[in-house]
C-alpha positions, 0 to 999 in steps of 0.5 A: 690465490692469496699469500696465506693460501700459497703458504698453506699449499707449499707447507702441505706439499712440502710435508707430503714430500718429506713424508714420502721421502721418509717412507721410501727411505725407511722401506729401502733401509728395512728391505736392505736389512743386515746388508746395510750394517755389513756395508759399514763394517767393510770401512777400512783405511782405504778412503776410496772404499769408504767413498763407495760405501758412503754412496751406497748407504746414502742411496739406500737410506735417501739422506746424506744428513742421516749418513753423516750423523751416523758417521759422527756417531761411529767416530764418537764411539771410537769405531771409525777414525777421521781418515775413514770418516772423511771417505764415507762423508764424501761418498754420502754427498754422491749418494744424495744425488740419487734423490735429486735425480729421482725428484727431477723425474716428471711423474706427477701425472702417474703418481696416484698409480704408485700410491694406489699400488703401494697402498694395496701392497701395504694393506694386503701383504702379510710378509715383511719384505712385501710390505717394505716394497709397498712402502717404497712404492707408496712413498715414491708416489706420495713425494711426487704428489707433494711436489705437484702440490708445491708446484701449484702453490708456487705458480702465483709467484710469477706475478709477484713483483717482490719475487721477480725483484729477488730473482733479478738480485740473485742473478747478479749476486751469486753469493746471495744465492748461496746464502739463500740455499744455505739458510733454507736447507739449515732451517728445513734440515733436508737438502732433498726438500730444498732440491725439490723446491728448487726443481719445482720453481724451475719447472714452473719457469720461476727461476733460471739455471744461473740463479738455481746453481748458487742456491744449489751450492748453498744447499750443500753447505746448509746440509752440514748444519744437521751434522754440526748440531749432531756433533754438539756434546760429542768428543773432539774427533766427532766434532772434527768429522762434522768440520770435515763435512763443512770444509769439504762442501765449502771448498767445493762451493768456492771452486764451482762459483769461480767456474759458474759460467762454464758449469752452466754452459755444460749443464745446458749442453747435457740437458738443454730443454728440461730445467728440472733435469738441469738442476739434478744434473748440476747437483750430480756434477757438483758432488761427483767432481768435488769428490774427484778433486778433494779425495786425493787430499783427504790426509791433508783435510784431516791434518787441517781439522786436527790443527783447527781442533787440537786433541787432548793428550788423553781422552777418557774411554767411554763406558759405552763403546758401540752405542750413540743416539745418532745411530738411531737415525738408521735403526738397522745399524743401531740394532747391529751396534746393540748386538756388539755392545751386548756381546761386549757386556757378556765378555765383561761378565765372563771376565769378572766370573773368571776373576772371582773363581780365581780369587777362591783358589788363590785368596787374592784380595786384589782380584776381589776388588777387580770383580767389584769394579767390573760388576759396577761396569756391567751394571752401568752397561745394563742401564745404558743398553736398556735405555738405548733399546727403549729408544730403538724400540720406538723407531721404525723397525721391521717385524724381524728387527722388533723381535730381535730388539725384544730378545735383547732386553732379556739377554741384557738382563740375563748377562747382568744377573751373571755379573751379580753371581760373579760378585756373589762368588767374590763375596764368598771368597772374601768370607773364606779369606776372613774366616781363614777357611780352606777347601779339601783337595777333593772339593776344590777339584770338584769345583774346578770341574763344575766351573769348567762346564759353567764357563763353557756354557757362558762362552758358547752362549755369548759366541752364539749371540754375537754370531747369531748362530742357532746351531752353537746356541743349541749346544748350550742345552746339553752343557747346562744339563751337565751343570745341573747333574754336577750340582746334584752330584757335588751336593751329595759328595758334600753331605758325605764329607760332612757325615764323615767329618772330612769337612766342617759346616762353615766350609760346606756352606760356602762350597754349596753357595758357590756351586749354586751360583755356578748353576745359576750362571748356567741357567742364565747362559741357557736363557741367552742361547734360547733367545738366539734360538727363539728369534731365529725360529720366529724369523724362519716360521715367518719366512716359511709362512710367506713361502706357503702363501706364495705357493697357494697364491700361484696355484 
């Protein structure tokens, strides 16, 4: 086999491995669903809980880089502080050792069986959950076929004088081994892929453990490149999180290089015959021990990065609080963050509606100005959330998540329209002040009564969206019916006042426009509530259909 054939085989095998890893990781992530989102919501000031959560999440999504990038996104959005981020980053390093242990399993001979079973499940299953299980099995089989392909491609290296000379050099120079691991991982952007190459080389007898270990340590530093690149363009806290990741792995590498010989002896004692298992065990030992050593010093690690990257006295709060493109690495988390941002947008729309109505009663022009500023923010949120949803809809999502994202497009549009109606009311308030008009006590009381139901409809719809509560959403239907009835009643009352000259035409026009805007706010609130009901009905219908199919299959 010539060099070009070897490179083609290695390239193809690596491609299969990475695709298998992605397929398996996406399947695990989608199967975990909202539970994955729940893990991150449990991150508190206790760093040890953060370590546990980082371990679990990384074991599920099969990528420490993805977890770290997500953490940087959370820190950049102000949802996680550095103390919490450090714990999750450390846990991610432990979680990635699960991948190493999987890769070390010698399952190449039966990998086609996994591919066959996985493909059949994916092709012939109708339920989302079953298809995700199929993807997990299929990805598992493909990654081992990829490793087998790499192994076959690299066997001729044993006869290469240049490669033998390189291995001899690395044996005497562990620092060079660290650099090789660092550069290789930084280029491939996957520590799992570097691990696979290392284990494949070891299994074919091309590199001894003493050479593999420094490369493995360098691999841990190289994986920081993804996080460092991801932190470009973020705020200082996010860059500090990426630096914590780098310092953590650098310190661990220095410690393990100092005790390289005892570590090699310990690994040989644990798994004396299987070289691939030795590398996987060394990877686990490195990361677990590194966390045990450094976890008690997290506050000092945070203090160090604060010294290296001093914070500004004040950093401007972003208009977008919960969204960050880095979260797209894990779509399930991104969907949850979208829900939070849309809920926040709904609260902003509610806030300006309250200010607008208050300005009608008080004639306070400062309130009208605040409505204009708030409406600009609602418009900005609508634009940014929609952009994010477009990106999110192009990621790997389950059927349930696709339905949810689709409904979010409509909800964002409805909330933006509520903001427009709030501004319309503020403009009517401006006209009322400019023309020095006043409502009768009777008319003002009627407006307040209708407004009470309008606000209740908006509050309930936003709460039902944030909680994904169908029962709560259903109550909006009755509230909106009352708003429609109020509109008819108030129009009739206004006509009576005009006919008896208790109200002048200019006041009537503003009055009717206000109740019309109230009615439209009620309509859009109902649309939000119906989106919650519709998405949950689709999910329930699909689950019911799957259940019926299962019953029939078992008969």
